Structure formats: structure tokens, C-alpha cells
C-alpha positions as CSV (number, residue, x, y, z in Angstrom):
1,M,102.5,189.6,10.1
2,T,105.7,188.1,11.5
3,N,103.7,186.3,14.2
4,L,101.3,185.0,11.6
5,K,104.2,183.7,9.5
6,T,105.7,182.0,12.5
7,L,102.3,180.5,13.4
8,L,101.8,179.2,9.9
9,A,105.3,177.8,9.8
10,G,104.8,176.1,13.1
11,T,101.5,174.6,11.9
12,A,103.2,173.3,8.7
13,L,106.0,171.8,10.7
14,M,103.5,170.1,13.0
15,A,101.7,168.7,10.0
16,L,104.9,167.5,8.4
17,T,105.9,165.8,11.7
18,A,102.5,164.2,12.0
19,S,102.8,163.0,8.4
20,A,106.2,161.6,9.1
21,A,104.9,159.7,12.1
22,L,102.5,157.8,9.8
23,S,105.3,155.4,8.7
24,A,104.5,151.8,9.8
25,E,107.3,149.5,8.7
26,I,105.9,146.0,8.6
27,A,107.5,142.6,7.9
28,V,105.3,139.7,6.7
29,I,106.7,136.2,7.1
30,G,105.5,133.5,4.7
31,G,106.0,130.3,2.8
32,S,108.3,129.4,0.0
33,N,108.3,130.8,-3.6
34,D,107.3,127.5,-5.1
35,D,104.2,127.2,-2.9
36,A,101.2,128.4,-4.9
37,F,99.2,129.2,-1.8
38,W,101.7,131.8,-0.7
39,N,101.7,133.4,-4.0
40,I,98.1,134.3,-3.4
41,I,99.1,135.6,0.0
42,K,101.6,137.8,-1.9
43,K,98.9,139.3,-4.0
44,G,97.1,140.3,-0.8
45,I,100.2,141.9,0.5
46,D,100.9,143.7,-2.8
47,D,97.4,145.1,-2.9
48,A,97.6,146.3,0.7
49,T,101.0,147.8,0.4
50,P,100.1,151.0,-1.5
51,A,98.0,152.3,1.4
52,V,100.9,151.6,3.8
53,E,103.3,153.4,1.5
54,A,100.9,156.4,1.0
55,N,101.4,157.0,4.8
56,G,105.2,156.8,4.5
57,G,105.4,153.2,5.5
58,K,107.0,150.1,4.1
59,V,106.1,146.4,3.8
60,T,108.8,143.7,3.5
61,Y,107.9,140.1,2.6
62,L,110.3,137.6,4.2
63,R,109.8,134.1,2.6
64,L,111.2,130.7,3.4
65,V,113.5,129.3,0.7
66,N,112.1,125.8,1.2
67,Y,110.6,123.6,4.0
68,D,113.6,121.4,4.6
69,N,114.6,123.1,7.8
70,F,111.2,124.4,8.6
71,A,111.0,125.4,12.2
72,P,114.6,126.9,12.6
73,D,114.2,128.8,9.4
74,V,110.9,130.4,10.5
75,V,112.5,131.4,13.8
76,Q,115.4,132.9,11.9
77,L,113.0,135.0,9.8
78,I,111.3,136.3,13.0
79,R,114.7,137.2,14.4
80,T,115.6,138.9,11.1
81,A,112.4,141.0,11.3
82,I,113.2,142.0,14.9
83,S,116.7,143.0,13.9
84,M,115.2,145.2,11.1
85,E,113.5,147.2,14.0
86,V,110.1,147.0,12.2
87,D,107.0,148.4,13.9
88,G,104.9,145.4,13.1
89,I,105.1,141.7,12.1
90,V,102.5,139.5,10.4
91,I,103.5,135.9,11.2
92,P,101.9,132.4,10.9
93,N,102.4,130.5,14.2
94,W,103.1,127.2,12.4
95,V,105.4,125.6,15.1
96,P,104.5,127.2,18.4
97,E,107.2,125.4,20.5
98,A,109.9,126.9,18.2
99,E,108.3,130.2,17.3
100,D,106.7,131.3,20.6
101,P,109.9,132.6,22.3
102,A,110.9,134.7,19.2
103,I,107.4,136.1,18.9
104,K,107.4,137.0,22.6
105,D,110.7,138.7,22.1
106,A,109.2,140.8,19.3
107,V,106.3,141.8,21.5
108,A,108.6,142.6,24.3
109,A,110.6,144.9,22.0
110,G,107.5,146.9,21.3
111,I,106.7,145.4,17.9
112,K,103.0,144.9,17.2
113,V,102.1,141.4,16.0
114,I,99.2,139.9,14.1
115,L,99.1,136.2,13.7
116,M,97.9,135.2,10.3
117,N,97.0,131.8,8.7
118,A,98.1,129.6,11.6
119,G,97.9,130.0,15.4
120,G,94.3,131.0,16.2
121,A,92.7,133.3,18.7
122,D,93.9,131.6,21.8
123,K,97.5,131.6,20.7
124,A,97.2,135.3,19.7
125,T,96.0,136.2,23.2
126,E,98.7,134.1,24.8
127,L,101.5,135.7,22.9
128,G,100.2,139.3,23.1
129,A,99.3,139.6,19.4
130,I,96.7,142.2,18.6
131,N,94.6,139.8,16.5
132,Y,94.5,136.6,14.5
133,V,93.4,136.7,10.8
134,G,92.8,133.3,9.1
135,S,90.8,130.2,9.3
136,D,90.2,128.0,12.3
137,E,92.1,124.9,11.0
138,Y,90.4,122.4,13.3
139,V,86.9,123.7,12.4
140,A,87.9,123.5,8.7
141,G,89.1,120.0,9.1
142,V,85.8,119.0,10.8
143,A,83.9,120.5,7.8
144,G,86.0,118.4,5.4
145,G,85.5,115.2,7.4
146,E,81.7,115.8,7.6
147,Y,81.6,116.4,3.9
148,F,83.1,113.0,3.3
149,G,80.6,111.4,5.7
150,T,77.6,113.2,4.1
151,A,78.8,111.8,0.7
152,G,78.7,108.3,2.2
153,K,82.5,107.8,2.6
154,K,83.6,105.7,5.6
155,N,87.4,105.5,5.6
156,V,89.4,108.7,5.0
157,L,93.1,109.2,4.7
158,C,94.5,112.7,5.6
159,I,97.9,113.3,3.9
160,N,100.2,115.5,5.9
161,T,103.4,116.6,4.2
162,L,104.3,119.0,7.0
163,P,103.8,116.9,10.1
164,G,104.4,118.6,13.4
165,A,103.2,122.0,12.1
166,A,100.3,123.2,14.3
167,N,98.0,124.1,11.5
168,T,98.4,120.9,9.5
169,E,98.0,118.7,12.6
170,A,94.8,120.6,13.4
171,R,93.6,120.1,9.9
172,C,94.0,116.3,10.0
173,K,92.7,116.0,13.5
174,G,89.6,117.9,12.4
175,V,89.1,115.7,9.4
176,I,89.4,112.6,11.6
177,D,86.9,113.9,14.2
178,G,84.5,115.1,11.4
179,I,84.3,111.7,9.7
180,T,84.2,109.9,13.0
181,G,81.2,111.9,14.0
182,K,79.5,110.7,10.8
183,G,80.1,107.1,11.6
184,G,83.3,106.6,9.6
185,T,87.0,106.4,10.5
186,G,90.0,108.6,9.6
187,V,93.8,108.3,9.9
188,Q,96.7,110.6,9.2
189,L,99.5,109.7,6.8
190,P,102.5,111.8,7.9
191,L,105.2,112.1,5.2
192,P,108.7,113.6,5.6
193,T,108.7,117.4,5.2
194,T,111.3,117.0,2.4
195,S,108.5,115.4,0.3
196,F,106.5,118.7,0.3
197,G,106.6,119.9,-3.3
198,D,108.0,116.6,-4.5
199,A,105.1,115.5,-6.6
200,T,106.5,112.1,-7.4
201,A,107.3,111.2,-3.8
202,V,103.9,112.3,-2.6
203,A,102.0,110.4,-5.3
204,E,104.0,107.2,-4.7
205,A,103.4,107.3,-1.0
206,I,99.6,107.8,-1.4
207,K,99.4,105.2,-4.1
208,A,101.2,102.7,-1.8
209,E,98.7,103.4,1.0
210,L,95.7,103.0,-1.3
211,L,97.0,99.7,-2.7
212,K,97.7,98.4,0.8
213,D,94.2,99.3,2.2
214,D,91.4,98.8,-0.2
215,R,88.9,100.2,2.3
216,I,90.1,103.8,1.8
217,D,87.3,105.6,0.0
218,G,88.4,109.2,0.8
219,V,91.7,111.1,0.5
220,I,92.3,114.7,1.6
221,T,95.6,116.6,1.4
222,I,96.8,119.5,3.5
223,S,97.6,121.6,0.4
224,A,96.5,122.1,-3.2
225,G,99.8,121.0,-4.6
226,D,99.6,117.7,-2.8
227,A,96.1,117.2,-4.2
228,D,97.7,117.2,-7.7
229,S,99.9,114.3,-6.6
230,A,96.9,112.6,-4.9
231,A,94.9,112.8,-8.1
232,I,97.7,110.9,-9.9
233,A,97.9,108.3,-7.0
234,V,94.1,107.7,-7.0
235,E,94.2,107.1,-10.8
236,Q,97.2,104.8,-10.7
237,A,95.8,102.8,-7.8
238,G,92.7,102.2,-9.8
239,K,90.5,104.0,-7.3
240,A,89.1,106.7,-9.6
241,G,85.4,107.0,-8.9
242,A,85.7,105.0,-5.7
243,A,87.9,107.2,-3.5
244,M,86.7,110.8,-3.2
245,L,89.5,113.4,-3.3
246,G,89.4,116.6,-1.2
247,S,92.0,119.2,-0.4
248,F,92.7,122.1,1.9
249,D,93.2,125.1,-0.3
250,M,93.0,125.0,-4.1
251,N,94.8,125.7,-7.3
252,G,93.8,125.8,-11.0
253,A,94.3,122.1,-11.5
254,G,92.2,121.2,-8.5
255,L,89.4,123.6,-9.5
256,E,89.4,122.0,-13.0
257,R,89.1,118.6,-11.4
258,I,86.1,119.8,-9.3
259,K,84.6,121.2,-12.5
260,A,85.2,117.9,-14.2
261,G,83.9,115.8,-11.3
262,T,87.2,114.0,-10.6
263,Q,87.8,115.9,-7.3
264,G,85.0,116.2,-4.8
265,F,85.8,119.5,-3.0
266,A,88.3,121.9,-1.7
267,I,88.3,123.8,1.6
268,D,89.0,127.5,1.0
269,Q,90.4,129.7,3.7
270,Q,90.7,132.7,1.3
271,P,94.4,133.4,1.7
272,Y,94.1,136.7,-0.3
273,L,92.0,138.1,2.5
274,Q,94.3,136.8,5.2
275,S,97.3,138.9,4.0
276,Y,95.3,141.9,2.7
277,L,93.4,142.3,6.0
278,A,96.4,141.5,8.3
279,V,98.7,144.1,6.7
280,S,95.9,146.7,6.5
281,L,94.8,146.2,10.1
282,L,98.3,146.2,11.4
283,A,99.3,149.3,9.6
284,A,96.2,151.2,10.7
285,H,96.7,150.1,14.3
286,I,100.3,151.3,14.3
287,D,99.6,154.6,12.4
288,F,96.3,155.6,13.8
289,G,95.6,153.5,16.9
290,T,92.6,151.8,15.3
291,D,91.4,148.4,16.4
292,L,88.6,145.9,15.7
293,P,86.0,144.6,18.1
294,V,86.1,141.4,16.0
295,F,88.5,138.8,17.4
296,P,89.5,136.7,15.7
297,V,89.0,137.8,12.1
298,L,88.0,134.5,10.3
299,T,88.4,134.2,6.6
300,G,87.1,130.6,6.3
301,P,86.4,127.8,6.0
302,G,84.3,127.6,2.9
303,I,83.6,124.5,0.8
304,V,84.2,124.8,-2.9
305,D,82.4,122.0,-4.8
306,A,80.3,121.5,-7.9
307,S,77.6,123.8,-6.5
308,N,79.8,127.0,-6.5
309,I,82.7,126.1,-8.8
310,D,81.8,128.7,-11.5
311,A,81.7,131.6,-9.1
312,T,85.0,130.5,-7.6
313,L,86.6,130.3,-11.0
314,A,85.6,133.9,-11.7
315,G,87.6,134.9,-8.7
316,V,90.6,132.8,-9.8
317,A,90.6,134.7,-13.2
318,L,91.2,137.9,-11.3
319,G,94.1,136.4,-9.3
320,A,92.6,136.6,-5.9
321,R,91.6,132.9,-5.3
């Protein structure tokens, strides 16, 4: 009987030890609180967190305060995550030249990394990340540029309020290549990063460009919030109905414009899925050694326009789009 009790006690201890080992601590690095896109990312994190916590783990969301000191602040968040001795980091590779050394340090410290939202498969492989979850920004841009061309637009302006960031540069390059392939032309309008979130500054800059060049018949922004400013600029410049408006990502106002016919389309990369899948995949990899044969895990692009706006709005009502 004593041997049986000892055996059972040992088995219970082993089970407890195994359970305690299932304790992935993950840090997710993301955009500022006043950026609506990253609030959808937060919902994905929040929905994935209970499964992590059920296995004894923890998820910490580290967000930028603003974008004024963009690259150094992102690097500082990576360094903060490393100092927390987390098991895994989910990180957008927005500014590779600044972030890469810090991400490599995280990998060298034994931290598992998944790139999310920005970076792509090639960068994930280069840095030693286990996967990339997100959209291919260049491919998404090409889709947008081609959409303009198919609609008969010839001169497209891509508004970049975060110039120098790898994902936004890829977006605008894709747009330009896409419209060029359809026989049109495209140019990027880079604005100071301090203008991001400043609706008045963005609207005035776009309006000035539209008034300066009457040939512009298409405007696309790198964020949904900027599209709100662009809509004002198009109206004030007297280009409503002549200049088609498109955006990367979407918000309630943009979707209502698509519904009303005053915005042509939005390019959806499904941010909810990006964070939900990235956190879930990383935690399972750390806890159970699981992995996916799919590399990268692409969540977009998808075009939202008049043809599918009602189905999209149904997802918005549930807080996941």
C-alpha cells in the first residue's frame, strides 16, 4: 500500500510539474491606443488570451504611446519584452533597419518570435522567427492599384503618413505598380509621421495636392483613419465623384462611405485574425511543440466594396472587423 501511495504521489507530482510547464509568457507589441486598427488587433489578443491562461501562461500587450518617435520607441518595446524574460514575442517588423538587431537578440536569448502584420515570410526566415502572420503588403497594394485601373482611373495618389515604415512603403509601391500595369500612373505623397492621427493636417495636405494636380482621379490612404481625412479633402477640393477614394484597412466611417457610394473600396487584411492566430500559434508552439506546415499564414488581402459590404458590416457589428 505504501508503494502504491508513493507511486500515486509521484504520478501526481509529475502531472503537476507538466501542468506548470505549460506556462507560455508572451509579449505582443502593437500600435498606439488611438489607432483604431490596433484596437481590433487587441480584440484578437483578448480572445486568444484565455486559452494561454488556461495553461498557466500570460499575455502582455505592449503598445506605442504615439508615432512621433516611431522606430526608437518600437525598439525600446522589444528591449522591454526581452527584459521581461518572456518565452515568446509577437512583433510587427515595421522598420527592419532599426528592429532587426533587437529581434535577433530576442531569438539569441531563446525567445520564440512570430512576426505579425509587417515583415513577411522572407524577413521571418532571415530573423529566425517561427512564422509570419499577416498580409503581403506589396501584393495588397497591387490589388488596390489594379482595382483603380479596372475602374478606369489613370492617376492615383498614395498617401503615406508613416513614410519609411516597411509595410507602408510596400503598400504604396504595390499601388503604383498595380495602376501602372493597368496603363495608369501612381505617385506616393509622404507626410511627416507627426501628421498621423492629425485629421486636419492630413486633410489639408491631400486637398492641396488635389488642387495642384487636376489629373488625380484616385486617392488611397495607408490607414482607415487617414481615409476619413481624405474623404474631407476630396469633398473640399471639389473632386467628389471624380476622384475615387480607397484605403488600406477600414473603420465604421469608411464602411458607411462604401455603403453610400462615396468611397470605392477598402483593402482588408483581417487584423483580428492576425493577432488571434499569432498568439495562439506561438503559445501552442511554446507549450506543446506544435508547428504549422503553412508558411507564411496570410490573412489578406481582400477587397471590400459595394459587392460585399453588407457581409462585412455584419462582422463589424460583432467587433471583429
